[in-house]
C-alpha positions as CSV (number, residue, x, y, z in Angstrom):
1,M,28.8,35.8,-31.4
2,P,28.3,37.4,-27.9
3,S,30.8,36.6,-25.2
4,K,30.1,33.8,-22.9
5,R,28.0,34.5,-19.8
6,N,28.9,32.5,-16.6
7,V,25.8,31.4,-14.9
8,A,25.7,29.6,-11.5
9,L,23.1,27.0,-10.9
10,M,22.4,26.5,-7.2
11,L,19.7,23.8,-7.4
12,D,20.6,21.2,-4.7
13,L,21.2,18.6,-7.4
14,G,22.4,16.1,-4.8
15,W,18.6,15.3,-4.4
16,P,17.3,13.5,-7.5
17,Y,13.8,14.9,-7.3
18,A,12.1,16.4,-10.4
19,R,11.9,19.8,-8.6
20,H,15.7,19.8,-8.7
21,V,16.9,17.9,-11.8
22,D,14.0,18.9,-14.1
23,V,14.6,22.6,-13.3
24,F,18.2,22.1,-14.2
25,D,17.2,20.4,-17.4
26,G,15.0,23.4,-18.3
27,T,17.9,25.8,-17.8
28,Q,20.1,23.7,-20.0
29,R,17.5,23.6,-22.8
30,Y,17.5,27.4,-22.8
31,A,21.3,27.5,-22.5
32,Q,21.6,25.4,-25.7
33,E,19.2,27.7,-27.5
34,C,20.9,30.9,-26.7
35,G,24.4,29.5,-27.2
36,N,26.4,31.9,-25.1
37,W,25.9,30.5,-21.6
38,Q,28.6,28.7,-19.6
39,S,26.7,26.9,-16.8
40,H,28.4,26.2,-13.5
41,I,26.8,23.8,-10.9
42,D,27.7,25.5,-7.7
43,E,25.8,24.9,-4.4
44,F,27.8,27.8,-2.7
45,P,27.9,30.7,-5.2
46,H,27.5,33.3,-2.4
47,T,30.9,32.2,-1.0
48,R,32.6,33.0,-4.3
49,L,31.0,36.4,-4.8
50,P,33.1,39.4,-3.6
51,S,31.9,41.4,-0.6
52,R,31.1,44.5,-2.7
53,H,30.4,45.8,-6.2
54,G,33.3,46.6,-8.4
55,K,35.5,43.6,-8.0
56,N,35.9,40.8,-10.5
57,L,32.8,38.7,-10.6
58,P,32.9,34.9,-11.1
59,Y,29.3,34.9,-12.3
60,D,27.1,37.1,-14.5
61,G,23.9,35.7,-13.1
62,I,22.5,33.0,-10.8
63,I,19.5,30.6,-10.8
64,A,19.0,29.2,-7.4
65,R,16.9,27.8,-4.7
66,A,17.7,31.1,-3.1
67,T,18.8,31.7,0.4
68,P,19.0,35.1,2.2
69,E,22.8,34.8,2.3
70,L,22.9,34.5,-1.5
71,A,20.4,37.2,-2.1
72,E,22.2,39.7,0.1
73,R,25.7,39.0,-1.4
74,A,24.4,39.1,-5.0
75,R,22.6,42.4,-4.5
76,K,25.7,44.0,-3.1
77,C,27.6,42.8,-6.1
78,G,25.0,43.7,-8.7
79,V,24.6,40.1,-9.8
80,P,21.0,39.2,-10.9
81,V,19.4,36.2,-9.2
82,V,16.3,34.2,-10.2
83,N,14.7,32.0,-7.5
84,V,13.0,28.7,-8.3
85,W,12.2,27.5,-4.8
86,W,8.7,28.0,-3.4
87,H,10.0,27.8,0.2
88,S,12.7,30.4,-0.2
89,L,12.8,32.9,2.6
90,V,13.8,35.6,0.1
91,D,11.0,37.9,-1.1
92,N,13.1,40.6,-2.8
93,V,14.4,38.6,-5.9
94,P,12.4,37.6,-9.0
95,S,11.0,34.1,-8.6
96,I,9.5,31.5,-11.0
97,V,7.8,28.9,-8.8
98,P,5.0,26.4,-9.0
99,D,1.5,27.3,-7.8
100,V,1.6,24.4,-5.3
101,V,-1.2,25.8,-3.2
102,S,-3.8,25.5,-6.0
103,G,-3.1,21.8,-6.0
104,G,-5.4,21.5,-2.9
105,R,-8.3,22.8,-4.9
106,L,-7.6,20.6,-7.9
107,A,-7.3,17.5,-5.7
108,A,-10.6,18.2,-4.0
109,E,-12.4,18.8,-7.3
110,H,-11.0,15.7,-8.8
111,L,-12.0,13.4,-5.9
112,M,-15.5,15.0,-5.9
113,Q,-15.8,14.5,-9.7
114,R,-14.8,10.8,-9.2
115,G,-17.8,10.4,-6.9
116,Y,-16.2,10.3,-3.4
117,R,-18.2,11.9,-0.6
118,R,-15.9,11.3,2.4
119,F,-12.5,12.8,2.5
120,T,-9.3,13.0,4.5
121,F,-5.7,14.2,3.9
122,L,-2.2,13.7,5.2
123,S,0.1,16.7,5.6
124,S,3.4,17.7,7.0
125,R,3.7,19.8,10.2
126,R,6.9,21.5,9.0
127,N,5.9,22.7,5.6
128,S,4.1,26.0,5.0
129,S,3.0,25.2,1.5
130,T,1.5,21.9,2.7
131,K,-0.6,23.7,5.2
132,M,-1.8,26.2,2.7
133,Q,-2.5,23.4,0.1
134,T,-4.5,21.3,2.5
135,D,-6.4,24.3,3.9
136,L,-7.5,25.0,0.3
137,F,-8.4,21.3,-0.1
138,R,-10.6,21.5,3.0
139,S,-12.2,24.8,2.1
140,T,-13.0,23.6,-1.5
141,L,-14.8,20.6,-0.1
142,K,-16.6,22.8,2.5
143,E,-17.9,25.0,-0.3
144,E,-19.6,22.0,-1.8
145,G,-21.0,20.8,1.5
146,F,-18.4,18.2,2.4
147,E,-16.2,17.9,5.5
148,C,-12.9,16.2,6.0
149,L,-13.8,13.5,8.5
150,Q,-10.3,13.7,10.0
151,E,-6.8,14.7,9.0
152,H,-3.4,13.2,9.7
153,S,-0.1,15.0,10.2
154,A,3.2,13.3,9.6
155,S,6.6,14.5,10.4
156,D,9.5,14.1,8.0
157,Y,9.8,10.6,6.4
158,P,12.0,8.5,8.7
159,L,14.7,7.9,6.1
160,K,17.7,7.5,8.4
161,H,16.1,7.3,11.8
162,S,15.9,4.4,14.2
163,L,13.8,1.3,13.8
164,R,11.6,2.7,16.6
165,D,11.0,5.9,14.6
166,W,10.1,3.8,11.6
167,Q,7.7,1.6,13.5
168,A,6.1,4.7,15.0
169,F,5.6,6.2,11.6
170,E,3.9,3.0,10.3
171,K,1.7,2.8,13.4
172,K,0.5,6.3,12.9
173,I,-0.4,5.6,9.3
174,E,-2.3,2.4,10.2
175,T,-4.2,4.1,13.1
176,W,-5.3,6.8,10.7
177,I,-6.5,4.4,8.1
178,D,-8.4,2.4,10.6
179,K,-10.6,5.4,11.2
180,W,-11.7,5.7,7.6
181,E,-15.3,4.9,6.4
182,P,-14.7,3.7,2.8
183,P,-15.1,4.8,0.1
184,M,-12.7,7.5,1.0
185,G,-11.1,10.3,-1.1
186,V,-7.5,10.8,0.2
187,F,-5.1,13.6,-0.6
188,V,-1.5,13.0,0.5
189,S,0.3,16.3,0.7
190,H,3.7,14.7,1.4
191,I,6.5,13.0,-0.5
192,D,5.3,10.3,-2.9
193,V,7.0,7.4,-1.0
194,T,4.6,8.1,1.8
195,S,1.7,7.5,-0.5
196,R,3.2,4.1,-1.4
197,H,3.2,3.1,2.3
198,I,-0.4,4.2,2.6
199,V,-1.2,1.9,-0.4
200,I,0.5,-1.0,1.2
201,A,-1.3,-0.4,4.5
202,C,-4.6,-0.2,2.7
203,Q,-4.0,-3.5,0.8
204,R,-3.2,-5.3,4.1
205,R,-6.6,-4.3,5.2
206,G,-8.3,-5.5,2.1
207,L,-9.0,-2.1,0.8
208,T,-8.9,-1.7,-3.0
209,F,-8.2,1.2,-5.3
210,P,-10.3,3.0,-6.5
211,D,-13.4,1.2,-5.1
212,D,-12.6,1.7,-1.4
213,V,-9.9,4.4,-1.6
214,G,-9.2,7.1,-4.2
215,L,-5.8,8.5,-3.6
216,I,-4.0,11.6,-5.0
217,T,-0.4,12.2,-4.2
218,C,1.3,15.6,-4.0
219,H,4.2,15.2,-6.4
220,D,4.8,13.4,-9.7
221,E,8.0,11.5,-9.2
222,K,7.7,8.9,-12.0
223,T,9.7,6.2,-10.1
224,M,7.2,6.3,-7.3
225,V,3.8,7.0,-8.9
226,V,3.9,4.7,-11.9
227,N,4.9,1.4,-10.3
228,P,4.0,-0.9,-8.6
229,P,0.3,-1.1,-9.2
230,P,-1.8,0.8,-8.6
231,S,-0.3,3.8,-10.4
232,L,-1.0,6.9,-8.4
233,T,-3.0,10.0,-9.5
234,S,-0.8,12.9,-8.8
235,L,-0.3,16.7,-9.0
236,E,2.1,17.4,-11.9
237,T,4.3,20.5,-12.1
238,N,6.3,21.2,-15.2
239,Y,9.6,21.8,-13.5
240,Q,11.4,21.8,-16.9
241,E,9.3,24.8,-17.9
242,I,10.1,26.6,-14.6
243,G,13.8,26.1,-15.3
244,Y,13.4,27.3,-18.9
245,Q,11.4,30.4,-17.9
246,A,13.9,31.2,-15.0
247,A,16.7,31.1,-17.6
248,Q,14.8,33.4,-19.9
249,L,14.2,35.8,-17.2
250,L,17.8,35.7,-16.0
251,D,19.0,36.4,-19.5
252,R,16.9,39.6,-19.7
253,L,18.2,40.7,-16.3
254,M,21.8,40.1,-17.4
255,D,20.9,42.3,-20.4
256,G,20.1,45.1,-18.0
257,E,16.3,44.9,-18.1
258,P,14.6,45.9,-14.8
259,E,13.2,43.3,-12.5
260,P,9.5,42.5,-13.2
261,D,6.9,44.3,-11.2
262,D,5.5,41.0,-10.0
263,L,8.5,39.4,-8.4
264,R,6.7,36.0,-7.8
265,Q,5.5,34.3,-11.0
266,L,3.4,31.2,-10.5
267,N,3.4,28.2,-12.9
268,P,0.3,26.1,-12.8
269,V,0.0,22.6,-11.6
270,K,-2.5,20.0,-12.9
271,I,-4.0,16.6,-12.1
272,I,-2.6,13.5,-13.8
273,A,-5.2,10.8,-13.4
274,R,-4.0,7.2,-12.9
275,E,-5.3,4.0,-11.4
276,S,-5.7,5.1,-7.8
277,T,-8.7,7.3,-8.9
278,G,-9.4,5.2,-12.0
279,F,-13.2,5.2,-12.4
280,I,-16.1,7.2,-11.2
281,L,-18.1,6.1,-8.1
282,T,-21.9,6.4,-8.1
283,E,-24.7,5.6,-5.6
284,D,-26.5,3.8,-8.4
285,D,-25.7,0.1,-7.7
286,L,-26.4,-1.0,-11.3
287,V,-24.1,1.7,-12.7
288,S,-21.5,1.1,-10.1
289,T,-21.4,-2.7,-11.0
290,A,-21.1,-1.8,-14.7
291,L,-18.3,0.7,-14.0
292,R,-16.4,-1.9,-11.9
293,Y,-16.7,-4.4,-14.8
294,I,-15.5,-1.8,-17.3
295,N,-12.5,-0.8,-15.1
296,Q,-11.5,-4.4,-14.7
297,H,-11.8,-5.3,-18.4
298,A,-11.1,-2.1,-20.3
299,D,-7.8,-3.6,-21.5
300,Q,-9.9,-6.3,-23.4
301,P,-11.9,-5.7,-26.6
302,I,-15.2,-5.5,-24.7
303,G,-18.3,-3.6,-25.9
304,V,-21.6,-2.6,-24.4
305,E,-23.0,-6.1,-24.9
306,E,-20.3,-7.6,-22.6
307,V,-21.1,-5.0,-19.9
308,V,-24.8,-5.6,-20.1
309,A,-24.3,-9.4,-19.9
310,N,-22.4,-8.9,-16.6
311,V,-24.9,-6.8,-14.8
312,Y,-28.5,-7.3,-13.7
313,G,-30.4,-5.1,-16.0
314,S,-31.4,-4.5,-19.6
315,R,-29.3,-2.5,-22.1
316,R,-32.1,0.1,-22.2
317,T,-32.2,0.5,-18.4
318,L,-28.4,0.5,-18.1
319,E,-28.0,3.2,-20.8
320,R,-30.7,5.4,-19.2
321,R,-29.2,5.2,-15.7
322,F,-25.7,5.8,-17.1
323,R,-26.9,9.0,-18.6
324,E,-28.7,10.0,-15.4
325,S,-25.6,9.3,-13.3
326,L,-22.7,10.2,-15.5
327,G,-24.2,12.2,-18.4
328,R,-22.8,9.8,-21.1
329,S,-23.4,6.4,-22.6
330,V,-21.9,3.0,-21.6
331,A,-19.8,3.2,-24.8
332,G,-18.7,6.7,-23.9
333,E,-17.5,5.6,-20.5
334,I,-15.5,2.7,-22.1
335,R,-13.9,5.2,-24.5
336,R,-13.2,7.7,-21.7
337,L,-11.4,5.1,-19.6
338,R,-9.4,3.7,-22.5
339,I,-8.3,7.2,-23.5
340,E,-7.3,8.0,-19.9
341,R,-5.2,4.9,-19.7
342,A,-3.7,5.5,-23.1
343,K,-2.6,9.0,-21.9
344,Q,-1.0,7.3,-18.9
345,F,1.0,4.9,-21.0
346,L,2.0,7.7,-23.5
347,R,3.1,10.0,-20.7
348,D,4.8,7.5,-18.4
349,T,6.3,4.9,-20.7
350,D,8.1,4.5,-24.0
351,L,5.8,1.7,-25.2
352,S,5.0,1.7,-28.9
353,L,1.6,2.7,-30.1
354,A,0.8,-0.9,-31.0
355,V,1.5,-2.0,-27.4
356,V,-0.4,0.9,-25.9
357,A,-3.4,0.0,-28.0
358,L,-3.2,-3.6,-26.9
359,R,-2.9,-2.6,-23.2
360,C,-5.9,-0.3,-23.4
361,G,-8.3,-2.5,-25.3
362,F,-8.1,-0.9,-28.8
363,L,-8.2,-3.2,-31.8
364,N,-4.8,-1.9,-33.1
365,A,-2.7,1.2,-33.3
366,Q,-4.8,2.7,-36.1
367,S,-7.9,2.4,-34.0
368,L,-6.1,4.0,-31.1
369,C,-5.0,6.9,-33.3
370,E,-8.4,7.5,-34.8
371,I,-10.3,7.5,-31.5
372,F,-7.6,9.4,-29.6
373,R,-7.6,12.2,-32.1
374,R,-11.4,12.3,-32.2
375,E,-11.7,12.6,-28.4
376,T,-8.7,14.9,-27.7
377,D,-8.1,16.8,-31.0
378,M,-4.5,15.6,-31.1
379,T,-2.7,12.5,-32.1
380,P,-1.1,10.1,-29.6
381,I,2.4,11.0,-30.9
382,D,1.7,14.7,-30.4
383,F,0.4,14.1,-26.9
384,R,3.5,12.1,-26.0
385,R,5.8,14.8,-27.4
386,E,3.9,17.6,-25.6
387,K,3.8,15.8,-22.2
388,N,7.4,14.7,-22.4
389,G,8.7,18.1,-23.4
390,V,10.0,17.0,-26.8
391,D,10.5,19.7,-29.4
392,N,8.3,19.2,-32.4
393,T,10.2,21.7,-34.6
């Protein structure tokens, strides 16, 4: 068996965000597979490296949210480094980072697909990726003929500031919301707890989700986006995969392979749809009424007959206008919404298939499995394993 390799992990693990701990988890999954890593959590590896090449090295490689100090010392010592921090100021070391900027385009497309026609966003003045992300959000909307009615910039979340700072933060959020003309598509390119404060401020004003407001939040911190209701549609980054790929790359560099030509490798992000953008808006009042009824009762064993009975129109008329507005039948929309909610429960909870089926309006677990597989080409169990990073082998 090859000798142990000492690998430093500088991942700022004092902050329990997914972009820290999930990256760490991915590195450890790789370390278990290769079997010859000794991982060291070290937030100051550059202070332990010697000042020049040739002396005894404490580490064979480093995975880090890389700083210029670390990069300079490691290069002098000949120790390979892989960066996993989008905001790193180092551009001369290999990096595996999320494609956070593309999230702006995905957010705009999702809100347009959900039927919103007025838009706004919240960003951070201190964050370069946020500016690039929201610039792409705005330009994507502009390409389709839509404008952002206004934007809002927020400074850092007032975690340990004075009561006055906190009250000023809340006031800015409320003033911004009071300028909206619902229904409004909202993209929050900020920490997820900010989205929760926006939800509360909207609810105080009688605004509902997703009728009046469709909201997408920038990250996917499960403790913030899943509860309390409404659950929040979010941008998901597979940080475990980033950690795993960073470890793979570092192993090759420690074997003496040259650095890749493309030093910055981007991992994709994607939209995770939840209740805050739950159903599709339409200008057809009849279809809109039916969609609202389906959204409110999809957890019950309703069918097309129940939907028709609760709108002013015949089944034939409703079916025709559904196809004109959405391109699918009433039954197809019921299935789509139930499958979307089932995906949410499978991804965000450990509930049994029987309970998921009950929560999503399926007759039983067998019905859930049959319809889920027909609509997605995979079983609910396989979906859960894939989304939660469980090894199927």
